[in-house]
C-alpha positions in Angstrom: 100.5 70.4 43.5 97.7 71.5 45.3 99.6 72.5 48.5 102.2 74.2 46.8 99.5 76.3 45.0 98.0 77.1 48.4 101.4 78.2 49.5 101.9 80.7 46.7 98.7 82.0 47.2 98.8 82.3 51.1 102.1 84.5 50.5 100.5 86.6 48.0 97.5 86.9 50.0 99.2 88.1 52.8 101.0 90.6 50.8 97.8 91.8 49.5 96.5 92.1 53.2 99.6 94.3 54.3 99.2 96.5 51.3 95.3 97.1 52.5 96.6 97.7 56.3 98.6 100.0 54.9 96.2 101.7 52.1 93.9 102.4 54.8 95.5 104.5 56.9 96.8 106.5 54.6 93.3 107.2 52.8 92.0 108.1 56.3 95.0 110.6 56.8 94.6 112.0 53.2 90.9 112.7 53.9 91.2 114.0 57.5 93.1 116.7 55.5 90.1 117.9 53.5 87.0 116.8 56.0 86.1 117.6 59.5 86.9 115.0 62.0 84.0 112.8 62.8 82.9 112.1 66.2 81.6 108.5 65.6 84.2 105.3 65.2 82.7 102.3 63.0 82.6 99.2 64.7 85.1 96.5 62.5 83.2 94.0 60.9 82.8 90.3 61.3 81.0 88.8 58.5 80.2 90.3 55.1 76.7 91.0 56.0 77.8 93.5 58.3 79.3 95.2 55.2 77.2 97.4 52.5 76.2 96.1 49.4 79.4 95.5 46.8 81.5 95.0 49.5 82.9 92.1 51.4 84.3 91.8 55.0 88.2 91.4 55.1 90.2 91.6 58.4 87.5 93.2 60.2 87.5 95.9 57.2 84.6 96.5 54.5 86.4 96.2 50.9 84.9 96.7 47.7 84.2 93.3 46.2 86.2 94.6 42.9 89.2 94.4 45.0 89.1 90.8 44.7 88.1 90.0 41.1 91.1 88.0 39.3 91.9 90.8 37.2 92.7 93.0 39.9 94.7 90.6 42.2 98.2 90.1 40.6 98.7 86.7 39.8 95.2 86.0 41.4 94.1 82.4 40.9 90.7 80.9 41.9 90.9 77.4 43.1 87.6 75.4 43.6 87.4 72.8 46.6 84.4 70.5 46.7 83.5 68.8 50.2 83.1 66.2 50.3 85.2 64.9 47.9 82.7 61.9 47.1 79.2 61.5 48.3 78.4 58.6 49.4 75.2 57.6 50.7 75.8 54.2 51.5 72.5 51.8 52.4 69.8 53.7 52.3 66.1 53.3 53.1 62.8 53.7 50.9 62.5 57.1 51.9 64.5 60.2 50.3 68.0 60.8 52.0 70.0 64.3 51.8 73.4 65.1 51.8 75.3 68.8 51.7 78.1 69.5 49.1 80.1 72.4 49.9 82.0 74.7 47.0 84.4 76.6 48.6 87.0 78.8 47.0 90.5 78.2 48.5 92.1 80.7 46.0 92.9 84.6 46.2 90.5 85.7 43.7 86.8 85.4 42.9 85.8 82.0 41.4 83.0 81.8 39.2 80.8 78.5 38.7 78.9 78.5 35.5 76.6 75.4 35.9 76.3 72.2 37.9 74.6 69.3 36.4 74.6 65.5 36.8 76.8 63.2 34.3 73.4 61.2 33.3 71.6 63.9 33.1 68.0 63.3 33.2 68.4 59.7 33.9 70.3 60.7 37.1 68.5 58.6 40.3 69.7 61.3 42.1 68.2 65.2 42.6 70.0 68.4 43.1 68.2 71.3 45.0 70.1 74.6 43.7 71.5 73.0 40.5 69.2 74.4 38.0 70.0 76.6 35.6 68.1 79.7 36.8 70.6 79.3 39.6 73.8 79.9 38.0 76.4 81.3 37.1 77.4 82.3 40.7 80.3 84.1 42.3 82.1 82.6 45.2 85.0 84.9 46.6 87.9 83.9 48.3 87.8 81.8 51.5 84.0 81.7 50.8 81.5 79.0 50.1 78.4 77.8 48.3 76.2 74.9 49.4 74.2 72.6 47.3 71.6 69.7 48.3 72.0 66.5 46.8 69.3 63.7 47.4 68.7 60.4 46.6 65.3 58.4 46.6 65.8 54.7 45.5 64.0 53.7 42.4 64.5 50.1 42.9 66.7 47.6 44.7 70.3 47.5 43.8 73.5 49.9 43.7 73.3 53.3 42.3 76.3 56.2 40.9 76.4 59.1 39.2 78.8 62.3 39.1 78.4 65.6 40.1 80.0 67.8 36.9 80.7 71.2 38.1 82.0 73.9 35.6 83.9 77.1 36.8 86.7 79.4 35.8 89.2 77.4 38.2 92.4 78.2 36.2 93.6 74.1 36.6 90.5 72.2 37.1 87.8 73.8 35.0 85.6 70.8 35.3 85.6 69.6 38.6 83.8 65.7 39.1 82.2 64.9 42.2 81.4 60.7 42.4 77.7 60.0 43.9 76.7 56.7 45.1 74.2 55.3 46.9 72.9 51.5 47.6 69.5 50.3 48.3 69.2 46.7 50.0 65.1 46.7 49.8 62.6 46.9 52.3 62.0 43.8 54.8 58.2 42.7 55.3 56.9 40.4 58.2 54.8 37.9 57.2 53.1 36.1 60.4 51.0 33.1 59.6 48.0 32.9 61.1 47.7 36.7 61.9 45.3 35.9 64.8 45.0 32.6 66.5 41.6 31.2 68.0 42.4 28.2 70.2 38.3 27.7 70.9 37.5 25.5 74.0 40.4 24.2 76.1 39.6 22.7 79.3 41.4 23.1 82.3 44.2 21.1 82.7 44.6 20.6 79.0 47.0 22.2 76.6 46.1 23.4 72.9 49.2 24.2 70.6 48.8 26.3 67.3 52.1 26.7 65.1 53.3 30.3 64.1 55.2 30.7 60.8 57.3 34.1 60.3 58.8 35.1 57.3 60.5 37.9 55.4 58.6 38.9 52.3 60.5 41.9 51.7 62.3 42.8 48.3 65.7 43.0 47.7 68.4 41.7 50.0 67.2 43.5 53.2 67.2 41.0 56.2 64.7 41.2 59.3 66.0 40.0 62.5 63.6 38.7 65.0 64.6 39.6 68.2 61.7 37.6 70.6 58.1 36.2 70.4 56.6 37.0 74.2 53.3 37.1 75.5 52.0 40.3 75.9 50.8 40.8 78.8 53.5 39.0 80.5 51.6 38.4 83.3 49.4 36.0 81.5 49.8 32.1 82.5 47.1 30.9 80.0 49.6 31.7 77.2 53.3 30.9 76.6 55.6 30.6 73.7 57.9 27.7 73.0 60.5 28.4 70.4 61.0 32.2 70.5 65.0 32.9 69.8 67.8 33.3 72.4 69.5 36.0 70.3 68.0 37.7 67.2 67.4 35.5 64.5 67.7 36.8 61.1 65.2 36.2 58.4 66.7 36.3 55.0 63.8 37.6 51.8 62.3 34.5 50.5 63.6 35.8 47.3 67.0 35.3 48.4 66.5 32.0 50.7 63.4 30.0 49.7 63.7 27.8 52.8 64.3 31.0 55.6 61.5 31.0 58.2 61.0 30.6 61.7 58.6 28.2 63.4 57.2 28.8 67.1 55.0 27.2 69.0 52.0 29.1 71.0 50.1 27.3 73.5 47.2 28.0 75.5 47.0 26.0 78.8 44.0 27.7 81.2 44.6 27.0 84.7 40.9 28.2 85.8 37.5 28.8 84.1 37.0 31.6 81.9 37.5 33.5 78.4 41.4 34.3 78.0 42.8 36.9 75.4 46.2 38.1 75.0 48.9 39.0 72.1 51.6 37.1 70.6 54.0 40.2 70.5 57.0 39.7 67.7 60.0 42.1 68.4 62.1 42.8 65.2 65.0 44.8 64.7 63.7 46.9 61.7 62.2 50.4 61.7 59.7 49.8 59.2 58.6 46.8 60.7 58.6 47.5 64.4 56.6 45.3 66.7 53.7 43.0 65.3 51.1 41.9 68.0 48.7 39.0 66.8 45.3 38.5 68.9 45.1 35.4 70.9 41.6 33.8 72.4 40.9 30.8 74.1 38.2 29.6 76.7 38.1 27.1 79.2 34.1 27.9 80.1 31.5 25.8 78.4 32.8 23.7 75.8 31.4 23.9 72.2 28.4 21.3 71.6 28.1 20.1 68.1 24.6 18.8 67.0 23.9 17.6 63.4 20.5 17.0 61.3 19.7 15.1 60.0 22.0 11.9 61.0 22.1 10.6 57.5 21.2 11.7 54.0 19.2 9.6 51.8 18.7 11.1 48.2 16.6 8.1 46.9 16.3 7.8 43.2 18.1 10.6 41.1 18.0 11.0 37.2 21.4 10.3 35.5 23.3 13.6 34.9 20.8 15.8 37.0 22.1 17.6 39.7 20.3 17.4 43.3 21.1 19.3 46.6 20.4 18.2 49.9 21.4 20.0 53.1 22.5 19.4 56.7 22.2 21.5 59.7 25.6 22.0 62.2 24.6 23.7 65.3 26.7 25.1 68.0 24.8 24.3 71.4 27.5 25.1 73.8 29.3 28.0 74.9 32.6 28.4 73.0 33.1 28.5 69.1 32.8 25.3 67.6 35.4 24.6 65.0 34.9 21.7 62.2 36.0 20.3 59.1 34.8 17.7 56.7 36.0 15.4 54.6 34.8 11.9 52.6 35.6 8.8 53.8 37.7 6.5 51.3 36.2 5.0 48.8 33.2 7.5 48.0 31.6 8.2 44.9 32.7 11.5 43.1 29.5 11.7 42.5 28.7 13.7 45.6 30.6 16.8 46.9 30.1 18.5 50.1 30.5 22.8 50.0 31.6 24.8 51.8 35.2 23.2 51.7 36.2 25.4 55.1 33.9 26.4 57.5 34.7 29.4 59.7 34.2 29.0 63.6 30.6 28.8 64.4 29.5 31.1 67.6 27.4 29.2 70.4 23.9 29.5 69.8 24.9 29.8 65.5 24.6 27.1 63.0 25.5 26.6 59.5 24.2 24.7 56.5 26.5 22.1 54.6 25.4 21.3 51.2 25.7 18.0 49.7 25.3 17.8 45.9 24.8 14.6 44.0 25.2 14.5 40.2 24.8 10.5 39.5 26.9 9.1 36.8 25.8 5.4 37.1 22.8 3.3 37.6 22.2 1.6 40.8 23.5 2.4 44.3 25.8 5.4 45.2 26.9 5.8 48.5 29.7 7.7 50.7 30.4 8.8 54.2 30.9 12.3 55.0 33.0 12.6 58.1 32.7 15.9 60.5 35.8 16.6 62.8 35.3 19.1 65.5 37.0 20.5 68.7 33.4 19.5 70.5 35.3 17.4 73.3 32.4 14.6 73.6 32.2 14.3 69.9 35.3 14.6 68.1 34.1 13.6 65.0 30.3 12.3 63.1 30.2 9.8 60.5 26.9 11.0 58.1 26.0 8.3 55.6 25.0 9.5 52.6 23.3 7.5 49.9 21.1 7.5 46.7 20.2 5.3 43.8 21.1 6.3 40.1 18.1 5.7 37.6 18.2 6.3 33.8 14.5 6.7 32.9 15.5 9.1 30.1 18.1 7.1 28.1 20.7 9.6 29.1 24.1 9.1 28.1 26.8 10.3 31.0 30.6 11.0 30.6 32.6 11.3 33.8 36.2 11.8 33.5 38.1 12.0 36.7 41.6 12.8 37.5 43.5 11.9 40.5 47.0 12.6 40.9 50.1 12.7 43.2 50.2 15.9 45.7 50.5 14.2 49.1 47.7 14.4 51.6 44.1 15.9 51.1 44.8 18.2 54.2 44.6 22.0 53.1 47.4 22.1 55.8 50.2 19.9 54.7 53.0 21.0 52.8 52.3 19.9 48.9 50.7 22.6 46.9 51.4 19.9 43.5 48.5 21.1 41.7 47.1 19.4 38.1 44.0 20.9 36.0 42.0 18.8 34.0 40.3 20.1 30.7 38.1 18.7 28.2 38.1 20.2 25.0 34.9 20.2 22.5 35.1 18.8 19.0 35.5 22.5 17.8 38.0 23.8 20.5 35.6 24.7 23.2 36.5 24.0 26.9 35.5 22.9 30.1 37.6 23.3 33.0 37.9 25.3 36.3 37.9 28.7 34.4 35.1 27.5 32.5 33.6 25.3 34.9 30.0 25.2 33.3 30.1 26.3 29.7 26.7 27.0 28.1 27.6 27.1 24.2 28.1 23.2 23.5 24.8 22.7 22.2 24.3 19.0 20.7 27.8 18.4 21.6 26.4 17.9 25.6 26.4 19.7 28.7 29.8 19.7 30.7 30.6 20.9 34.0 33.7 20.9 36.2 34.1 20.5 40.0 36.7 19.6 42.1 37.2 18.3 45.8 39.0 20.0 48.6 41.2 23.0 48.9 44.0 21.0 47.0 41.3 20.6 44.3 42.2 16.7 43.9 40.2 14.6 42.6 39.1 16.9 39.8 35.9 15.6 37.5 34.2 16.8 34.6 30.8 15.5 33.8 29.5 15.7 30.0 25.7 15.3 30.0 23.5 13.9 27.1 26.0 14.4 23.9 23.8 13.9 20.7 26.6 14.6 18.2 29.5 12.6 17.2 32.5 14.0 17.4 36.4 13.8 19.2 36.7 15.0 22.6 39.9 15.6 23.9 41.1 15.5 27.6 44.2 17.6 28.4 46.2 18.1 31.9 48.5 20.8 32.8 50.5 21.4 35.9 50.0 24.7 37.3 51.6 24.4 40.5 54.8 22.2 41.7 55.7 24.0 45.1 56.3 20.4 46.9 57.4 22.4 50.1 55.2 25.3 50.6 53.2 25.6 53.6 49.5 26.1 52.5 49.2 28.7 55.3 52.0 30.8 53.8 50.3 30.9 50.4 47.3 32.0 52.1 49.3 35.0 53.8 51.0 35.7 50.4 48.1 36.0 48.9 46.4 38.2 51.6 43.9 36.1 53.1 43.0 33.7 55.9 43.8 30.1 55.5 39.9 29.2 55.7 39.0 31.6 53.2 41.6 30.4 51.2 40.9 27.0 51.5 37.2 27.4 51.1 37.5 29.7 48.3 39.7 27.7 45.9 37.3 24.8 46.4 34.0 26.4 46.0 35.0 28.8 43.3 34.6 32.3 45.3 37.7 33.1 44.9 38.9 33.1 41.3 42.4 32.5 40.6 44.1 30.4 38.1 46.9 28.5 38.5 49.3 30.3 36.7 48.3 33.5 38.9 49.1 31.4 42.2 52.4 30.2 40.5 53.5 33.5 39.5 52.7 34.9 43.6 54.5 32.3 45.0 57.3 31.3 42.7 59.8 32.9 45.0 58.4 31.1 48.0 58.7 27.3 46.5 61.5 25.3 48.2 61.9 22.9 45.9 60.2 21.4 42.4 59.3 17.3 42.2 57.2 16.1 39.0 54.1 14.4 39.9 51.9 11.4 38.2 48.3 11.4 37.2 45.5 9.3 36.4 42.8 9.7 34.1 39.5 7.2 34.4 36.7 7.8 32.1 33.3 6.5 32.6 30.5 6.1 30.2 27.0 5.7 32.3 29.3 4.2 35.2 31.2 1.9 33.4 34.9 2.4 33.1 35.9 2.6 29.4 40.0 3.6 29.7 42.5 4.5 32.8 45.3 6.4 31.4 48.5 7.3 33.5 50.7 10.8 32.7 53.8 11.8 34.3 54.3 15.9 34.5 57.7 16.7 35.1 57.6 21.0 35.9 55.2 23.7 36.0 53.8 24.7 33.0 53.9 21.2 31.2 51.2 20.2 29.7 49.8 17.1 27.7 46.8 15.9 26.0 46.3 12.7 27.9 43.7 10.7 25.4 41.4 11.6 22.7 37.4 10.3 23.6 35.8 9.6 20.3 31.8 9.5 20.0 30.8 7.4 16.8 27.3 6.2 16.1 26.5 7.1 19.5 29.0 5.1 21.3 32.4 6.6 23.1 35.6 4.7 22.5 39.4 5.5 23.4 41.3 6.5 20.5 
């Protein structure tokens, strides 16, 4: 249909051109009879710009525009041809992308375009430069064109479509539609954990190893290709990488594949005495991510030397329910950073706690203090062993005995509620992040838990305090000191996290923290993140889900009055494990 229209129009157009070519010489000849000849010869026009206002260039001659209006052309027809017929942006990035649409009149008389709009109106994800009401109407003369600029900036991840509606006086198609399409897969984002690697001291001829985990935490479905992980400078012989991909390794976003990730090992193997620095360079195939460099540091010079004082902690007599503090000082007397961690040996009393839970590296000549807190809940001997582990090659660990004697000179009643649950090892760096929170409810609804660790409004119902051990908050315990009034207390357990295959260091990366800061902050309370917040942040990074079993033990002045098991199946579950009744000054299980 369109080709036949074009053939007809071309024939008519050729006839018009012949008529113009005959008319112009005749007009010139007639003018020559009445006017004196001019010695100037006007050059043939090349474009419309070569002609005066109101004229168009046609076959080298400036012709009045009115000669091309449809009412001045015999059987004139305006034909609108947009190009391209479909505007497909394809896959786009996060920034704005532009494409040009050309409106061409392939007819033989002037075309009027009245307006150009989007099919979805103001809701369109596309924009158009030159499509406003103030830009129309416009005239497009035969074999001439007008350009519009259509832009797309993704409002989110997904596929998007609309249509451009063009209203004109095209005799056959007064409304033309140009489909618009685009899709945005999202933006990849590299999370490397840890963000820097400190090997500390490694002797010449020995080797230190650190694990580097890479994940794509971008949005949508945009993959991230890891082309290589290498050491920079390449001449460094103190560091090397094991596990760099031989070909580009594609990381799916964690939102798409919760198991997608790449783990490589960075090694430090000094060959001479000295301090060494380099970078682990991660090369990606993404323009937005580019190349990421992570600092590496290690030393084979003077090793760290761990010194601890005192060598044991003796509290002596301590009144039930009252918290007392002793401190130990850890000094680095060596020539390189000292790294330490601490834990309680098995069988310790939860009346003791050590803070901070995680210790930053100690520079040569510097020291830190570790606080040991005691809140006795039973009379008699209390004991534990605090184990300090370090990178001192001569003292990999030190055991510090801690002892006290609980006394009850004031006749104080002290209740301790202890929660232990299954969540793998007690290390901050295994792959089990299941977390159950313990809450004690006051007879009138007030609570003591991680979010309200030391409420002050319980009055005659006692003074409660909550505490958890280690970066994984297990075990947890609540101590209720000196209740004076009878009532029923309720013990509630809430399963706030059940990601049983999420690396803790990946969690730290998702939260924008160092592993040490995460571990120390969660146990000491310096980082105030409740379990629900953490669960929401890492919902898309959980590899699998599993239930957990818990055991609640209740002590009154050191004597066990209840041991209650509980099972929680999934995150969000909660259960009232037991009711604790105080009647006539005595506690019992309801």
